[in-house]
GUVOBA-576740 format. One record per atom (N, C-alpha, C): residue in three letters; x, y, z. Coordinates in steps of 0.1 Angstrom, whole numbers, padded with zeros to 4 digits, always signed. Layout:
<lopas>
ALAXYZ
...
</lopas>
This chain:
<lopas>
MET-0097-0125-0947
MET-0105-0114-0956
MET-0119-0116-0953
LEU-0123-0128-0957
LEU-0138-0129-0955
LEU-0143-0130-0941
ARG-0136-0134-0931
ARG-0138-0131-0917
ARG-0138-0118-0913
ARG-0130-0111-0917
ARG-0130-0098-0913
ARG-0143-0090-0919
THR-0145-0091-0931
THR-0157-0086-0936
THR-0169-0091-0930
GLY-0170-0103-0924
GLY-0182-0107-0919
GLY-0183-0099-0904
ILE-0170-0097-0897
ILE-0172-0089-0885
ILE-0177-0076-0886
ILE-0171-0069-0898
ILE-0174-0055-0902
ILE-0190-0054-0902
ALA-0195-0065-0910
ALA-0210-0063-0915
ALA-0219-0066-0901
THR-0213-0076-0894
THR-0220-0075-0881
THR-0219-0063-0873
LEU-0208-0057-0870
LEU-0208-0044-0866
LEU-0217-0035-0870
ILE-0216-0034-0882
ILE-0225-0024-0889
ILE-0240-0026-0886
GLY-0245-0038-0886
GLY-0259-0044-0884
GLY-0262-0039-0868
LEU-0252-0044-0859
LEU-0254-0040-0844
LEU-0256-0024-0844
ILE-0246-0016-0850
ILE-0248-0003-0847
ILE-0264+0003-0854
ALA-0267-0002-0865
ALA-0280+0002-0872
ALA-0291-0002-0863
LEU-0291-0014-0856
LEU-0302-0018-0848
LEU-0301-0008-0833
LEU-0288-0006-0830
LEU-0289+0002-0818
LEU-0296+0016-0822
LEU-0291+0021-0833
LEU-0296+0035-0836
LEU-0311+0035-0838
GLY-0315+0023-0843
GLY-0330+0024-0846
GLY-0338+0019-0834
ALA-0332+0013-0823
ALA-0339+0009-0810
ALA-0347+0022-0805
PRO-0343+0031-0802
PRO-0351+0044-0794
PRO-0365+0045-0802
ALA-0362+0044-0816
ALA-0377+0048-0824
ALA-0386+0037-0821
ALA-0380+0023-0821
ALA-0391+0014-0818
ALA-0396+0013-0807
PHE-0390+0018-0796
PHE-0396+0019-0782
PHE-0399+0031-0777
ALA-0402+0042-0787
ALA-0404+0055-0782
ALA-0419+0057-0776
ALA-0420+0066-0768
ALA-0435+0069-0762
ALA-0442+0078-0773
PRO-0455+0075-0770
PRO-0465+0083-0778
PRO-0460+0098-0781
SER-0460+0104-0793
SER-0454+0116-0793
SER-0463+0125-0784
ALA-0458+0137-0780
ALA-0465+0148-0771
ALA-0474+0154-0778
PRO-0485+0160-0770
PRO-0495+0169-0780
PRO-0488+0183-0786
ALA-0495+0186-0795
ALA-0488+0197-0801
ALA-0489+0211-0793
ALA-0484+0222-0797
ALA-0485+0234-0791
ALA-0498+0238-0784
SER-0509+0232-0793
SER-0523+0236-0790
SER-0526+0229-0777
GLY-0519+0219-0771
GLY-0522+0211-0761
GLY-0533+0199-0763
CYS-0534+0199-0778
CYS-0544+0189-0782
CYS-0536+0175-0787
GLY-0542+0162-0779
GLY-0535+0151-0780
GLY-0541+0140-0770
VAL-0537+0128-0771
VAL-0539+0119-0760
VAL-0534+0121-0749
LEU-0541+0123-0735
LEU-0536+0128-0724
LEU-0535+0120-0714
ALA-0540+0106-0717
ALA-0541+0098-0707
ALA-0541+0083-0712
SER-0538+0073-0707
SER-0537+0059-0712
SER-0552+0052-0713
GLY-0553+0042-0719
GLY-0565+0032-0716
GLY-0575+0035-0727
GLY-0574+0042-0737
GLY-0581+0045-0750
GLY-0580+0035-0759
SER-0589+0031-0768
SER-0588+0020-0778
SER-0577+0028-0788
ALA-0575+0020-0796
ALA-0566+0024-0809
ALA-0574+0033-0817
ALA-0586+0028-0819
ALA-0597+0038-0826
ALA-0600+0051-0822
ALA-0600+0052-0808
ALA-0602+0065-0801
ALA-0592+0072-0802
GLU-0579+0065-0801
GLU-0567+0077-0803
GLU-0566+0081-0816
ARG-0570+0073-0826
ARG-0571+0078-0839
ARG-0580+0091-0843
ALA-0592+0087-0834
ALA-0602+0099-0837
ALA-0597+0111-0829
ILE-0590+0111-0821
ILE-0582+0122-0811
ILE-0572+0128-0822
ALA-0565+0121-0826
ALA-0555+0126-0838
ALA-0560+0133-0848
ALA-0572+0127-0854
ALA-0580+0135-0866
ALA-0585+0148-0861
ALA-0590+0148-0849
ALA-0597+0159-0845
ALA-0585+0169-0842
CYS-0576+0164-0837
CYS-0563+0176-0832
CYS-0558+0182-0843
ALA-0555+0174-0856
ALA-0553+0181-0868
ALA-0560+0192-0873
GLN-0571+0191-0869
GLN-0582+0203-0873
GLN-0579+0215-0863
VAL-0576+0210-0851
VAL-0573+0222-0843
VAL-0560+0228-0846
ASP-0551+0219-0848
ASP-0538+0226-0852
ASP-0538+0235-0865
ALA-0547+0230-0874
ALA-0549+0238-0884
ALA-0556+0251-0885
SER-0561+0253-0870
SER-0571+0266-0870
SER-0583+0265-0877
THR-0589+0254-0879
THR-0603+0251-0884
THR-0613+0258-0878
TRP-0623+0265-0885
TRP-0631+0273-0879
TRP-0643+0264-0872
TYR-0651+0269-0863
TYR-0662+0264-0857
TYR-0672+0271-0868
THR-0684+0264-0875
THR-0691+0270-0884
THR-0705+0263-0881
TRP-0715+0268-0879
TRP-0728+0264-0873
TRP-0734+0255-0885
GLY-0735+0241-0883
GLY-0738+0233-0893
GLY-0727+0224-0902
GLY-0717+0231-0899
GLY-0706+0224-0906
GLY-0703+0211-0903
GLY-0699+0202-0912
GLY-0695+0190-0913
GLY-0704+0179-0912
HIS-0718+0184-0919
HIS-0729+0176-0921
HIS-0731+0172-0935
GLY-0720+0172-0942
GLY-0724+0172-0957
GLY-0727+0157-0960
ALA-0726+0154-0974
ALA-0729+0140-0978
ALA-0719+0129-0973
GLN-0706+0135-0971
GLN-0697+0127-0965
GLN-0690+0134-0954
PRO-0682+0127-0944
PRO-0675+0135-0934
PRO-0666+0144-0937
GLY-0664+0156-0933
GLY-0655+0164-0937
GLY-0660+0180-0934
ALA-0651+0187-0934
ALA-0655+0202-0933
ALA-0664+0209-0944
THR-0673+0216-0940
THR-0682+0222-0951
THR-0685+0237-0946
TYR-0690+0243-0956
TYR-0694+0258-0951
TYR-0705+0258-0942
GLY-0707+0268-0934
GLY-0717+0268-0923
GLY-0730+0274-0929
GLN-0740+0277-0918
GLN-0751+0284-0920
GLN-0753+0294-0910
VAL-0760+0305-0913
VAL-0764+0315-0900
VAL-0772+0309-0892
ASP-0768+0309-0879
ASP-0777+0306-0868
ASP-0785+0316-0862
PRO-0797+0316-0864
PRO-0806+0328-0861
PRO-0806+0333-0848
THR-0800+0322-0838
THR-0803+0326-0824
THR-0787+0334-0821
ASP-0777+0333-0828
ASP-0764+0337-0824
ASP-0760+0346-0836
PRO-0756+0361-0830
PRO-0754+0372-0840
PRO-0739+0366-0847
ALA-0731+0361-0837
ALA-0718+0358-0841
ALA-0717+0348-0853
SER-0725+0340-0858
SER-0726+0332-0868
SER-0728+0339-0882
GLU-0727+0350-0882
GLU-0730+0360-0895
GLU-0722+0355-0906
HIS-0710+0351-0901
HIS-0700+0347-0912
HIS-0695+0332-0914
ASP-0705+0325-0908
ASP-0704+0312-0909
ASP-0707+0306-0922
PRO-0713+0311-0930
PRO-0713+0307-0944
PRO-0703+0310-0952
GLU-0692+0317-0949
GLU-0682+0319-0957
GLU-0669+0312-0950
ARG-0672+0305-0941
ARG-0661+0298-0933
ARG-0662+0283-0933
LEU-0652+0276-0939
LEU-0650+0261-0940
LEU-0649+0254-0925
GLY-0656+0246-0919
GLY-0654+0241-0909
GLY-0663+0232-0905
PHE-0664+0231-0890
PHE-0674+0219-0883
PHE-0681+0225-0872
ASP-0693+0221-0868
ASP-0699+0222-0855
ASP-0696+0211-0844
CYS-0700+0211-0834
CYS-0697+0201-0825
CYS-0698+0187-0831
SER-0710+0185-0833
SER-0710+0170-0838
SER-0706+0167-0852
GLY-0703+0177-0861
GLY-0696+0177-0874
GLY-0683+0172-0870
LEU-0678+0177-0860
LEU-0664+0173-0858
LEU-0663+0159-0852
VAL-0671+0154-0842
VAL-0671+0143-0838
VAL-0675+0130-0849
ARG-0683+0136-0859
ARG-0686+0127-0869
ARG-0672+0122-0880
TYR-0665+0135-0881
TYR-0657+0133-0889
TYR-0644+0128-0883
ALA-0641+0131-0870
ALA-0629+0123-0863
ALA-0632+0106-0861
TYR-0645+0104-0859
TYR-0645+0089-0860
TYR-0646+0081-0874
ALA-0652+0089-0884
ALA-0649+0084-0897
ALA-0634+0081-0901
GLN-0627+0092-0897
GLN-0612+0091-0900
GLN-0606+0079-0894
ALA-0611+0076-0880
ALA-0605+0066-0871
ALA-0610+0054-0876
THR-0622+0052-0882
THR-0627+0039-0884
THR-0629+0035-0900
GLY-0626+0044-0909
GLY-0630+0044-0923
GLY-0643+0041-0926
SER-0653+0045-0917
SER-0667+0045-0920
SER-0676+0054-0913
ASP-0687+0059-0918
ASP-0693+0069-0913
ASP-0702+0064-0900
ILE-0696+0063-0889
ILE-0706+0055-0879
ILE-0714+0064-0869
LEU-0711+0079-0871
LEU-0718+0087-0861
LEU-0721+0098-0869
ASN-0729+0096-0879
ASN-0736+0107-0887
ASN-0747+0110-0880
GLY-0750+0123-0876
GLY-0760+0130-0871
GLY-0759+0141-0860
VAL-0768+0146-0855
VAL-0765+0156-0846
VAL-0760+0148-0831
ALA-0759+0159-0821
ALA-0752+0156-0811
ALA-0761+0144-0803
SER-0775+0148-0801
SER-0784+0137-0795
SER-0781+0125-0801
ARG-0783+0124-0814
ARG-0782+0109-0823
ARG-0769+0102-0818
GLN-0760+0111-0818
GLN-0744+0105-0815
GLN-0743+0100-0803
TYR-0748+0108-0792
TYR-0749+0102-0776
TYR-0758+0091-0776
TYR-0769+0090-0783
TYR-0779+0076-0780
TYR-0776+0066-0791
THR-0765+0067-0795
THR-0759+0058-0807
THR-0763+0044-0805
VAL-0766+0034-0812
VAL-0766+0018-0808
VAL-0751+0014-0806
ARG-0741+0021-0811
ARG-0727+0017-0809
ARG-0722+0021-0795
ALA-0730+0023-0784
ALA-0726+0026-0771
ALA-0719+0014-0764
ALA-0707+0015-0760
ALA-0699+0003-0751
ALA-0701+0007-0738
ALA-0703+0019-0735
ALA-0705+0021-0721
ALA-0710+0034-0720
ARG-0718+0037-0708
ARG-0725+0052-0705
ARG-0720+0055-0691
PHE-0719+0068-0689
PHE-0715+0074-0678
PHE-0723+0088-0674
THR-0728+0088-0660
THR-0737+0098-0657
THR-0730+0112-0654
ALA-0735+0124-0653
ALA-0728+0135-0650
ALA-0722+0134-0635
ALA-0729+0125-0629
ALA-0726+0124-0613
ALA-0713+0117-0612
GLU-0710+0110-0622
GLU-0696+0101-0619
GLU-0682+0111-0623
GLY-0686+0121-0630
GLY-0675+0131-0635
GLY-0666+0125-0645
THR-0652+0127-0644
THR-0644+0122-0654
THR-0637+0111-0649
ALA-0638+0108-0638
ALA-0630+0096-0631
ALA-0631+0082-0639
PRO-0643+0077-0646
PRO-0645+0065-0653
PRO-0640+0067-0670
LEU-0635+0081-0672
LEU-0637+0083-0686
LEU-0625+0080-0692
LEU-0623+0077-0705
LEU-0609+0073-0712
LEU-0609+0083-0726
PRO-0597+0084-0729
PRO-0597+0092-0743
PRO-0604+0087-0753
GLY-0614+0095-0760
GLY-0620+0093-0771
GLY-0635+0090-0768
ASP-0638+0091-0755
ASP-0653+0089-0747
ASP-0660+0103-0755
LEU-0671+0102-0756
LEU-0680+0118-0760
LEU-0686+0123-0748
LEU-0685+0135-0747
LEU-0693+0142-0735
LEU-0705+0150-0742
ALA-0715+0148-0735
ALA-0728+0156-0741
ALA-0735+0165-0730
TYR-0739+0175-0735
TYR-0743+0188-0726
TYR-0758+0190-0733
GLY-0765+0193-0722
GLY-0781+0196-0724
GLY-0789+0187-0715
THR-0800+0182-0718
THR-0809+0176-0710
THR-0814+0165-0720
SER-0823+0155-0714
SER-0827+0143-0720
SER-0837+0147-0733
GLN-0843+0158-0732
GLN-0850+0163-0744
GLN-0845+0169-0754
SER-0831+0177-0750
SER-0824+0185-0758
SER-0809+0184-0754
LEU-0802+0178-0762
LEU-0790+0175-0762
LEU-0783+0185-0772
HIS-0776+0198-0768
HIS-0770+0206-0778
HIS-0758+0205-0781
HIS-0747+0199-0775
HIS-0733+0199-0775
HIS-0727+0187-0774
ILE-0715+0184-0778
ILE-0710+0170-0779
ILE-0693+0173-0781
ALA-0685+0167-0775
ALA-0670+0169-0773
ALA-0661+0157-0772
ILE-0652+0156-0776
ILE-0642+0144-0774
ILE-0634+0145-0764
TYR-0634+0137-0751
TYR-0624+0135-0741
TYR-0613+0132-0745
LEU-0602+0139-0741
LEU-0586+0138-0741
LEU-0581+0132-0731
GLY-0586+0132-0719
GLY-0578+0128-0708
GLY-0574+0140-0699
ALA-0571+0138-0686
ALA-0565+0147-0677
ALA-0574+0159-0676
GLY-0587+0155-0675
GLY-0597+0166-0675
GLY-0599+0179-0686
ARG-0593+0174-0698
ARG-0594+0182-0712
ARG-0602+0175-0722
MET-0607+0182-0730
MET-0615+0178-0740
MET-0613+0186-0753
VAL-0615+0181-0767
VAL-0616+0189-0782
VAL-0627+0191-0785
GLU-0630+0202-0788
GLU-0645+0207-0792
GLU-0646+0216-0802
ALA-0656+0217-0811
ALA-0661+0230-0819
ALA-0670+0236-0809
LYS-0669+0245-0803
LYS-0676+0253-0794
LYS-0685+0263-0797
GLN-0683+0272-0804
GLN-0693+0284-0806
GLN-0688+0291-0821
SER-0696+0299-0828
SER-0694+0306-0840
SER-0684+0318-0834
GLY-0677+0322-0843
GLY-0666+0332-0841
GLY-0653+0327-0836
THR-0651+0314-0835
THR-0640+0307-0827
THR-0633+0295-0836
HIS-0620+0293-0833
HIS-0617+0281-0839
HIS-0618+0269-0831
LEU-0618+0255-0837
LEU-0618+0243-0830
LEU-0608+0246-0818
MET-0609+0240-0805
MET-0601+0242-0795
MET-0601+0231-0784
VAL-0593+0233-0776
VAL-0589+0223-0766
VAL-0595+0229-0752
SER-0604+0224-0744
SER-0610+0230-0733
SER-0607+0223-0719
ASP-0611+0227-0708
ASP-0612+0221-0698
ASP-0627+0214-0696
VAL-0628+0203-0692
VAL-0641+0198-0691
VAL-0650+0204-0684
ARG-0663+0209-0689
ARG-0672+0217-0680
ARG-0681+0208-0673
LEU-0680+0203-0659
LEU-0687+0195-0652
LEU-0700+0202-0646
ASN-0700+0213-0647
ASN-0710+0223-0641
ASN-0721+0225-0652
GLY-0732+0233-0647
GLY-0743+0237-0658
GLY-0747+0224-0663
ASP-0749+0224-0675
ASP-0757+0214-0683
ASP-0750+0202-0686
TYR-0739+0197-0680
TYR-0732+0184-0683
TYR-0743+0174-0681
PHE-0744+0166-0693
PHE-0755+0154-0693
PHE-0750+0142-0688
GLY-0737+0137-0695
GLY-0732+0122-0693
GLY-0721+0120-0704
ALA-0718+0108-0705
ALA-0708+0106-0714
ALA-0710+0092-0721
VAL-0707+0090-0733
VAL-0707+0076-0740
VAL-0692+0073-0746
ARG-0689+0059-0744
ARG-0678+0053-0750
ARG-0682+0046-0764
ILE-0677+0050-0775
ILE-0681+0042-0787
ILE-0675+0029-0790
ASN-0683+0019-0791
ASN-0678+0006-0798
ASN-0678+0009-0813
THR-0665+0007-0817
THR-0663+0007-0833
THR-0664-0005-0840
GLY-0665-0015-0833
GLY-0668-0030-0840
GLY-0682-0032-0841
PRO-0685-0046-0844
PRO-0699-0049-0849
PRO-0710-0044-0838
VAL-0720-0040-0840
VAL-0731-0036-0833
VAL-0739-0049-0828
THR-0740-0048-0816
THR-0745-0060-0806
THR-0760-0056-0803
GLY-0767-0067-0801
GLY-0782-0065-0796
GLY-0790-0065-0808
HIS-0804-0063-0805
HIS-0815-0064-0815
HIS-0816-0048-0821
VAL-0814-0046-0833
VAL-0813-0031-0838
VAL-0824-0031-0847
PHE-0832-0022-0845
PHE-0844-0019-0854
PHE-0842-0004-0860
GLN-0852+0001-0869
GLN-0855+0013-0875
GLN-0866+0018-0870
THR-0869+0032-0865
THR-0878+0036-0862
THR-0886+0044-0875
TRP-0900+0047-0873
TRP-0905+0057-0884
TRP-0911+0067-0878
GLY-0916+0079-0884
GLY-0924+0090-0881
GLY-0916+0099-0875
THR-0917+0113-0870
THR-0913+0122-0867
THR-0920+0126-0855
GLY-0909+0133-0846
GLY-0913+0138-0833
GLY-0919+0126-0825
VAL-0916+0114-0824
VAL-0920+0103-0815
VAL-0912+0104-0805
TRP-0921+0106-0793
TRP-0914+0105-0779
TRP-0913+0090-0775
THR-0900+0090-0767
THR-0898+0077-0757
THR-0903+0082-0743
LYS-0905+0071-0735
LYS-0914+0075-0724
LYS-0905+0068-0712
THR-0908+0072-0700
THR-0904+0069-0686
THR-0908+0055-0684
ALA-0919+0052-0688
ALA-0927+0040-0688
ALA-0936+0037-0699
PRO-0940+0025-0701
PRO-0948+0019-0712
PRO-0963+0025-0710
SER-0963+0039-0712
SER-0976+0044-0712
SER-0976+0059-0718
VAL-0986+0061-0725
VAL-0986+0073-0732
VAL-0985+0087-0722
SER-0989+0087-0711
SER-0991+0095-0699
SER-0978+0098-0692
ALA-0969+0088-0693
ALA-0956+0088-0686
ALA-0949+0101-0693
GLY-0937+0103-0684
GLY-0927+0112-0686
GLY-0920+0113-0700
ARG-0917+0122-0707
ARG-0911+0123-0718
ARG-0896+0125-0717
VAL-0888+0115-0726
VAL-0873+0111-0723
VAL-0867+0121-0736
TYR-0871+0115-0749
TYR-0864+0121-0762
TYR-0875+0118-0773
ALA-0873+0127-0783
ALA-0882+0127-0792
ALA-0874+0126-0805
PHE-0876+0114-0814
PHE-0867+0110-0826
PHE-0872+0122-0837
PRO-0864+0128-0841
PRO-0867+0137-0851
PRO-0871+0134-0865
GLY-0867+0120-0867
GLY-0868+0113-0879
GLY-0867+0098-0876
SER-0865+0090-0887
SER-0860+0075-0889
SER-0847+0075-0880
THR-0847+0064-0870
THR-0833+0064-0863
THR-0833+0051-0860
SER-0820+0045-0861
SER-0816+0032-0855
SER-0818+0031-0840
ILE-0821+0021-0836
ILE-0825+0018-0821
ILE-0822+0006-0817
ARG-0818+0003-0804
ARG-0813-0011-0799
ARG-0825-0015-0791
VAL-0832-0024-0793
VAL-0844-0029-0782
VAL-0837-0039-0773
GLU-0840-0041-0761
GLU-0835-0050-0752
GLU-0845-0060-0748
CYS-0857-0057-0749
CYS-0870-0066-0745
CYS-0883-0057-0749
GLN-0893-0065-0749
GLN-0906-0057-0753
GLN-0918-0065-0740
LYS-0928-0058-0740
LYS-0940-0061-0727
LYS-0950-0057-0736
HIS-0962-0065-0732
HIS-0978-0060-0736
HIS-0978-0050-0722
ALA-0984-0039-0724
ALA-0988-0029-0715
ALA-0999-0020-0722
GLU-1001-0007-0722
GLU-1009+0003-0723
GLU-1013+0003-0738
VAL-1024-0001-0742
VAL-1029-0001-0757
VAL-1028+0014-0763
VAL-1022+0015-0774
VAL-1021+0031-0781
VAL-1026+0027-0793
THR-1034+0040-0799
THR-1038+0039-0812
THR-1031+0051-0818
ALA-1025+0051-0830
ALA-1017+0063-0835
ALA-1015+0059-0850
ASP-1017+0069-0857
ASP-1015+0069-0873
ASP-1023+0056-0879
GLY-1033+0052-0875
GLY-1040+0043-0881
GLY-1037+0027-0875
TYR-1029+0028-0864
TYR-1025+0015-0858
TYR-1029+0015-0843
THR-1033+0001-0840
THR-1034+0001-0827
THR-1027-0013-0821
ASN-1017-0009-0810
ASN-1009-0020-0805
ASN-1007-0017-0790
ASP-1007-0028-0782
ASP-1004-0028-0769
ASP-0989-0031-0765
ALA-0979-0035-0775
ALA-0967-0037-0772
ALA-0957-0026-0770
TRP-0950-0029-0761
TRP-0937-0015-0760
TRP-0927-0022-0760
SER-0914-0016-0761
SER-0901-0020-0765
SER-0892-0012-0753
TYR-0883-0018-0747
TYR-0876-0009-0738
TYR-0861-0008-0747
LEU-0859+0006-0747
LEU-0845+0010-0754
LEU-0837+0012-0744
PRO-0824+0004-0742
PRO-0813+0006-0730
PRO-0806+0018-0734
ASP-0805+0022-0746
ASP-0795+0035-0746
ASP-0803+0049-0742
TYR-0816+0048-0743
TYR-0823+0058-0738
TYR-0827+0057-0722
LYS-0827+0044-0717
LYS-0833+0040-0706
LYS-0848+0046-0707
ALA-0854+0042-0717
ALA-0867+0045-0719
ALA-0877+0035-0728
TRP-0890+0038-0729
TRP-0899+0027-0736
TRP-0904+0035-0748
MET-0909+0027-0759
MET-0912+0033-0768
MET-0926+0022-0775
THR-0935+0028-0779
THR-0945+0020-0785
THR-0940+0012-0797
ASN-0945+0000-0799
ASN-0939-0008-0811
ASN-0944-0005-0824
ILE-0957+0007-0824
ILE-0962+0012-0835
ILE-0952+0020-0843
TYR-0943+0025-0836
TYR-0934+0033-0843
TYR-0921+0026-0848
ILE-0919+0014-0847
ILE-0907+0005-0847
ILE-0910-0003-0863
LYS-0903-0004-0870
LYS-0906-0009-0882
LYS-0905-0024-0880
GLY-0914-0032-0886
GLY-0916-0047-0882
GLY-0928-0050-0878
PRO-0930-0062-0873
PRO-0944-0066-0870
PRO-0948-0062-0856
ALA-0962-0061-0853
ALA-0964-0056-0841
ALA-0958-0061-0828
TRP-0955-0074-0829
TRP-0946-0080-0818
TRP-0932-0082-0825
LEU-0922-0078-0821
LEU-0909-0077-0830
LEU-0903-0091-0827
ASP-0899-0097-0839
ASP-0893-0109-0838
ASP-0881-0110-0832
GLY-0879-0122-0827
GLY-0863-0124-0819
GLY-0863-0118-0807
VAL-0869-0107-0802
VAL-0868-0098-0790
VAL-0875-0105-0778
PRO-0868-0108-0768
PRO-0875-0114-0756
PRO-0885-0106-0749
THR-0893-0112-0741
THR-0903-0106-0734
THR-0896-0100-0721
CYS-0898-0086-0717
CYS-0893-0081-0705
CYS-0898-0088-0693
PRO-0890-0090-0683
PRO-0893-0095-0669
PRO-0902-0087-0661
</lopas>
């Protein structure tokens, strides 16, 4: 009797194991009817969680709303009227996200931390860049979770999350819901950035001042790359003595190279000593 009971128990256990096996080895769930989901392999677990968070908002038919998602904490907010877009008339009545608000929310949900707070340009030029890709490279090197930016070096105005297979999830424009779209490689596609959700590497400093331009060379007469709208976290690769600059009561000939912008900035507007501690001299 004891032996028979043991055999029955073993059989029940085997049946339970077999019934549970398909779930244990199941493939990732298919995208929802909206087509939103991870559409290729290779993305990090955090990137896939970010996609899941963004796609949940798509499936909920959340509105695009100008300025939405930029409250004190990541999440949908009521928008504002965009004076350049008549379609934004009802944005103050709609709870939703603009493009960068959605990206901010998705990666905050993925990481448990507000790591991409800011507008599209600040998100693209983040110190958390693990890799960057030019417009000329197209989608070939991209992985799910990478951020696609649109505009110019002086004005990035749109950002979206890559899903794979040439598709992206985005908050596109007033009067529409969040959506899945084909990646637009023509027009003003600028490039993409892969987000490092781990510790920030390199020499990180804070800027001060408003409207401070980075330059193509360590000279005030060099071409403009990007203007910091306010205090911004930056990563400095190296520094060198070059053109003397006098501004806001300071004079300094030290310039820093910012790899995330591929540009130079006078040390006057970087918080710290005139010659930054711990930063090597540029070759």
